[in-house]
N, C-alpha and C positions, 0 to 999 in steps of 0.2 A: 161484630164488635171491633172497633178500631184498635190499633196498636197502642195508641195513647191511653185508652181506657184499660187495656190489658196490663199496661205497666203499673197502673194504680192498683188493680186487683191482685196482681201477683205479689205485691208487698204484704198483703194480709197473712197468707200462710208463712211467708219468710219471717216476718216479725213474730208471729205466733211461735214458730219453732225456736227462734232466738231466745224468747222469753222463757220457754220451757227449759231449754238447755241452760240458760243463765240461772234460773231460780231453783231448779231441781237437781242439777248435776254439778255445775261449776261452783256453786255456793260451798261445796265441800272442799274446794281447792283454794283456800284463802292464803294470802301471803302477808304475814304480820297483821291479820285482821282485814286485809283489803281483798275484795272480790272482783272478778272480771265482769265488766259491764258491756256486753255485746250490743245491746240496743243503743247505748250512747255512741259506741264506735261506729255503728252503721249510720246513725243520724249525722254524725260529724262528717263521715266520708261522702255521703250523698250531697250534703250542702257545700262541702269544700270543693269538690270537683265541679259543682255547679250544673245548671240546666238552662235550656232555653225557656223552660216553664218554671219560673220561680216558685209557683204554687206547689210543684212536686216536692220540693225540699220542705216546705211548711207542712204539707200533707204527711211526709215521712215522719216529721217530729210529732205531729198530732197522733198518728197511728201508733207509733212506738210508745208514746206516752199513755195512750188509751189502754193498750194491752198490759203495760206495766201497772197502771192504776187498777185494772181488773184483777190483778194477781197480788196486789199490795195491801198491807194493813193500814197504809196511810190514807188520809182523807181523799176521796175521789176528786180528780182534777189536778192533783199536785204535779204529776209527771206530764200530763197533757200540756198544761200551761208552761212548765219549765222547758220542755223540749221544743215547743212551738216558738217561744221567745228566743231560745238558743239558736234555732234554725234561722230565724230572721236576722239575728245579730251576726251569724257566720256569713250569711249572704251579703250583708252590708259591708263587712270588713274584708272578705276574701279577695276582693279585687286589688288589695294592696299587697298581696302575696303572690309569689310565683308558684303555680300549682304543681309544677314538676319537681319542686324542691322539698325533700323530706324534712329539712329543718323548718321550712315555712309551715308545713303540715303539723309538725311537732309543737310549734308555737300556738297554732290555732287549737290544737287538741288540749294543750295545757290550760288555755283560757276556758275552753269548753268544759273540761273536767272540773275545774275549780268552781265555775259558774253553776254547773249541775249540782254539785254537792252543797254549795252554800245556799243557792236560791231555792232549791227544792226543800231543804231543811227548814228555812225560814218560812216559806210558803205553807208547808205542812203544819208548822207550829202555829201560824196565824189562823189557818182554816180550822185546825183542831181547837184552838182557843175560842173562836167564834161559835163552833158547834157545841162546845162544852157550856158556853154561856147561854146558848139558845135552847139546846135540847138536853143538856146534861151528859152528852156523849163524850167519852174521853179517849184521846189518842196520845196521851202524854207519854206512855211507856215507849211506844214505837218512835215517836219524834225524838225523845231524849236519846234513845239508842242510836238513831241516825246522826244526831248532832254530836254525839260523844266520840269525836275523832280528833286526834292531835296531829301535829306536823309529821310525826313518824308514819302514822296510818295513811295520812293524805299523800305523803311523799311516795310510800311504797305502792299505794293505790295507783298513782299516776304512772310510775315505772312499770308496774304489772300490766296496766292497760295499754300504755304507749307501745310496748313491745308487740302486742298482738295487732294494734292499730297500724303500726309501721309495716308489719308483714302484709296486712290487707292493702295498705296504700301501695306497696311495691307490686303486688299482684294485679291490682286494678290499673296501675300505670302501665304494666306490661300488656294487659288486655287492650288498653287505649292505643298503644303504639302498634301492636299487632294488627288491630282493626284498620288503622290508617294505612299500614303497609299493604294490606290486602285490598284496599280500596273499597271496603264495605262499611265505611263510617256512615252512620245515620244521625240526624240531628236529634237533640233531646238530652244532651249532657251525658254524664257517665252512666246514668240508668238506662239510656237508650243503647249504649254499647254493651252493657251487661245483659240486657234483655235479648240482644242479638245472639248471645252465646248460649242462651237457655234452650 
């Protein structure tokens, strides 16, 4: 099995563990109603740092969305579509930012966080409405619950998540620099450098 294929396969247990940690443990540590979203942080980091294989970033979004969908009460496909589109948008806009700059990363994360909350909510509401019309299935309660956030919750949610995202950003940046100093850089973007340390 090539290293390229291993990089894809190794993401499966990583995201599975992230979702378990996010949904069963970190959910009890909310700040003003805001929870930590490890999957979103991971998807943004992978796509921000970029890759020679753009498909890897899209795959990261789809995989993260798939595992979230499997553990969510929302209509299936909500998070797959949301994170796949978000991955594509980050890849299209990240070239305008300096990847070594924490402020640039924070700006991208702010956009990603707002897009994730708004788009997934509207998409879930749309899918739920169609399913209700077609099958009589109802996702109203979960959708309204997710939509029911104000500026305070959204603001604290961003602050809570950007703190952890910034720490992860600095750690990956350090790995990036250390790998270059050691002369062991391998192509494939940040995921290639992380894989080299596993």
